[in-house]
C-alpha positions in Angstrom: -84.3 -110.8 164.4 -82.4 -110.9 161.1 -83.4 -113.7 158.7 -80.7 -115.1 156.4 -82.1 -116.7 153.2 -80.3 -119.0 150.8 -82.2 -118.1 147.6 -80.2 -120.2 145.2 -82.3 -122.7 143.2 -81.0 -126.1 142.0 -82.3 -125.6 138.6 -83.7 -122.9 136.3 -86.0 -124.5 133.7 -83.9 -127.6 133.9 -80.6 -125.6 133.7 -78.2 -124.8 136.5 -78.7 -121.3 137.8 -75.8 -118.8 137.4 -73.9 -121.2 135.2 -72.7 -118.9 132.5 -70.3 -115.9 132.4 -73.1 -113.4 131.8 -75.0 -114.5 134.9 -72.1 -113.2 137.0 -72.7 -109.6 135.8 -76.4 -110.0 135.8 -76.6 -111.0 139.5 -74.2 -108.2 140.4 -76.5 -105.7 138.6 -79.5 -107.1 140.4 -78.1 -106.8 143.9 -77.0 -103.2 143.4 -80.2 -102.3 141.7 -78.9 -101.7 138.2 -81.1 -104.4 136.5 -83.8 -101.9 135.6 -86.3 -103.4 138.1 -85.5 -101.2 141.0 -85.9 -97.4 141.6 -83.0 -95.3 142.8 -84.9 -94.5 146.0 -85.2 -98.2 146.8 -81.4 -98.8 147.0 -79.9 -97.4 150.2 -76.4 -98.5 149.6 -73.9 -100.9 148.0 -70.5 -102.3 148.6 -68.0 -105.0 147.8 -65.3 -107.2 149.3 -62.5 -109.0 147.4 -62.9 -106.9 144.3 -61.7 -103.4 143.6 -64.3 -100.7 143.9 -65.6 -99.7 140.5 -68.2 -97.5 139.0 -69.4 -100.4 136.9 -70.7 -103.8 137.9 -69.2 -105.2 134.7 -65.7 -104.5 136.1 -66.5 -106.1 139.4 -67.9 -109.2 137.6 -64.8 -109.4 135.5 -62.7 -109.6 138.7 -64.8 -112.5 139.8 -64.4 -114.2 136.5 -60.6 -114.0 136.8 -60.8 -116.1 140.0 -63.2 -118.5 138.4 -61.1 -119.0 135.3 -58.0 -119.4 137.4 -59.6 -122.4 139.1 -60.8 -123.7 135.7 -64.5 -123.3 136.2 -65.1 -124.0 132.5 -63.8 -127.5 132.9 -65.6 -128.0 136.2 -68.9 -126.5 135.3 -71.7 -125.8 137.7 -72.9 -122.7 139.4 -70.6 -119.6 139.2 -72.4 -117.5 141.8 -74.3 -117.9 145.1 -77.2 -115.6 146.0 -78.0 -114.9 149.7 -80.3 -112.4 151.3 -80.5 -111.0 154.9 -83.7 -109.4 156.0 -84.5 -107.3 159.0 -87.9 -106.2 160.2 -89.1 -102.7 160.8 -88.9 -103.3 164.5 -85.2 -104.2 164.2 -84.6 -101.1 162.2 -86.3 -99.1 164.9 -84.0 -100.6 167.5 -81.0 -99.0 165.9 -82.8 -95.7 165.9 -83.6 -95.9 162.2 -80.0 -94.9 161.7 -79.0 -95.5 158.1 -75.3 -95.4 158.9 -75.7 -98.1 161.5 -77.8 -100.2 159.1 -75.2 -99.8 156.4 -72.3 -100.7 158.7 -74.2 -103.8 159.9 -74.9 -105.1 156.4 -71.3 -104.3 155.6 -70.2 -106.6 158.4 -72.5 -109.3 157.1 -70.9 -109.1 153.6 -67.5 -109.3 155.2 -68.4 -112.6 156.8 -68.6 -114.2 153.3 -65.3 -112.5 152.3 -63.6 -113.9 155.4 -64.8 -117.4 154.2 -62.7 -116.8 151.1 -65.3 -115.5 148.6 -65.6 -112.2 146.7 -68.9 -110.5 147.3 -70.9 -107.6 145.9 -73.9 -106.5 147.9 -76.8 -104.0 147.8 -79.1 -102.7 150.5 -82.7 -102.6 149.4 -85.6 -100.9 151.2 -89.2 -102.1 151.5 -92.3 -100.1 152.3 -94.9 -102.3 153.8 -96.9 -99.6 155.5 -100.1 -101.1 154.1 -99.6 -104.2 156.2 -98.4 -102.5 159.3 -94.7 -103.5 158.9 -95.2 -107.2 159.2 -92.7 -107.9 156.4 -89.0 -107.2 156.1 -88.3 -103.5 156.2 -84.8 -103.7 154.7 -82.8 -106.4 153.2 -79.4 -106.9 151.6 -78.7 -109.1 148.6 -75.3 -110.8 148.4 -73.8 -111.8 145.0 -71.1 -114.2 146.1 -68.5 -115.8 143.9 -69.0 -119.5 144.2 -65.3 -120.1 143.8 -63.1 -119.6 147.0 -60.1 -117.5 146.1 -57.9 -119.3 148.6 -58.4 -122.9 147.6 -60.9 -123.0 144.6 -63.5 -124.9 146.6 -67.2 -124.2 145.8 -69.4 -122.2 148.1 -71.9 -124.3 149.9 -74.1 -123.7 152.9 -76.5 -126.4 154.0 -79.6 -125.6 156.2 -77.6 -126.0 159.4 -74.8 -123.7 158.2 -77.3 -121.1 157.1 -78.9 -121.2 160.5 -75.5 -120.9 162.2 -74.5 -117.9 160.0 -77.9 -116.3 160.7 -77.1 -116.5 164.5 -73.8 -114.8 163.8 -75.6 -112.0 162.0 -78.1 -111.6 164.7 -75.3 -111.2 167.3 -73.8 -108.5 165.0 -77.2 -106.8 164.8 -77.5 -106.9 168.6 -74.2 -105.1 168.9 -75.4 -102.3 166.6 -78.6 -102.0 168.6 -76.5 -101.5 171.7 -74.7 -98.6 170.0 -78.0 -96.8 169.3 -79.0 -94.1 171.8 -82.5 -93.9 170.3 -85.1 -96.6 169.8 -88.3 -96.1 167.8 -91.3 -98.4 168.0 -91.5 -98.4 164.2 -89.9 -96.7 161.2 -92.7 -94.2 160.5 -90.6 -91.2 161.5 -87.8 -92.3 159.2 -90.2 -93.2 156.4 -91.9 -89.8 156.4 -88.5 -88.3 155.5 -88.3 -90.4 152.3 -89.9 -89.7 149.0 -91.8 -92.7 147.7 -89.5 -95.4 148.9 -91.0 -98.7 147.6 -89.7 -102.2 147.6 -90.3 -104.6 144.7 -89.0 -107.9 146.0 
């Protein structure tokens, strides 16, 4: 099953996380693997909703800042971004036949969920290699950099534990639909992994 994580923290050394303009770009860079802490082989894909596709994360962050400034975030203060993560196991990847296209389409649908709530989102698909512990951890995960300001009404993004669980159920239903599309099921992702060169997860 997919596992949706709300990885925002209330504070960062006594300071609000993602509270300044630079943090918008920094989070976007992190999720797409341009922060210097991820190898190119670790990032399977990236995408966006609510912002124009651009070669630079700076451009996409600027488009988020336009929405934030339009709703006077400087006067309001608080968090500018929300950071969510959806993880799937090696077993779940095998159930879609280790099909990268299906995996990418599934994560794309997950990101679209946040956009349909009224929030711009940039996302990146990260790969993990946990062969040393027999695939007991997440095999792939997607990070979402979500504009905390709703572009429809200016309200702040917020998901309590119950709402995270409900959205996780939605994403699991979406995952099941993709599994039904797959004509091949593998017991694990070893076949796919052997075709990769040194894929290694760092988070």
